[in-house]
N, C-alpha and C positions, 0 to 999 in steps of 0.2 A: 138368542135375542140380541139384536143389534142396537147399540145406543144411537139415538138421534142427536146430532150436534145442533146446538143453537146457533143462530147467525153470528152472535158475538164470538163464540168459540171458533167458528170458521175464520172469522176476521183475525183473531189472535193467532191462529195457526198460519194464516197467510202472512201475517206480519213477521212471525218467527222465521218462516221460510225465506222471506225477502231479506231479512237481516242476516240469516245464515249465508245466503248467496252473496250478499254484499261483503260480508266479512271474508269469504273465500276469495272473491275477486280482488278485494283490497289487499289481502295477504299476498296473492300472486303478483300483483303489481308492485307491492313493497319488496318482495324478493328480487324481482327484476331490477328495480331501482337500486337496491343494495349492490347487486352484481354490477350494474352500470356505474355506480359510484366507485367501486373497487377498480373496475376497468379504466375509468377516467383517471384515477390516481396513478395507475401504471402508465397510462398514456402521458400524463403530465411529467412523471419522473423520466420517461424515455426521452421526451422532448427536451427536458432540462439537461439531461446528461449529453444528449447529442449537441445541444447548443454550446455547452461548456467545451466539449471536444472540438467542435468546429471553431469556436472562438480562440481556443489555445492554438489550434493549427493555423488559423489565419494570422494570429499574432506572430507566430514564429515563422510564417511563410512556408510552412511544411504541411499543407493539406494533403492527406493521403486517403483518398476515397476507397482505396483497396484494403484499408484497415478492417479486419473482421469485426471489430467492435462497432464500427459505423454501420456495417451491413446488418448486424444483430439488432441495433437500435432502430434502424429503418424497418426491419421486419416486425419488431415489437409495435412500432407506431402504426403500421398498416394493419396488423392483426387487431390491435385495440380499436382502431377506427371501424373495422368491419364488425367487431363484436358489438360496439355501441350502436351501429346502424341496425343490426339484427335485433338487439334489445329494444330499440325504439319502435321498430316495426311490430314486435310482439306485444308491447304495451299498447300501441295504437289498435292492434287487433282485439285485445282484451276490452279496451274501452269501446270500440266499435260494436263488438258483439253484445256488450251490455246495453248500449244505446238502442240497438236493433230490438233487443228483448224488451226493453222498457216501452218502446214505441208499439210493439206488438201487443203488450199487455194493456196499454192505454186504448188501443183500437178495439180490443176485445171487451173492454169494460162498458 
């Protein structure tokens, strides 16, 4: 014997499903944003250290662009920039997918 669901029960289940999906989506975006924040901090630190190194070298008139530390910092900066671009694309994809889903649900209603 199968239980027949009342309309309000169906609405409550739809609401729970929507909330669950929104929590998952928000959590995923939150994780990406936390990673982006950490990456942004690394980027800032690398720029700051590179700036100090360049400033000291400029001041002493001894800029040495062959210094391995300079190359390491430039590599860190480029890597962080690429990571931030990828994270931004992923967050935009998540947002876009949710918008498409919402639009589809509205058109089906």
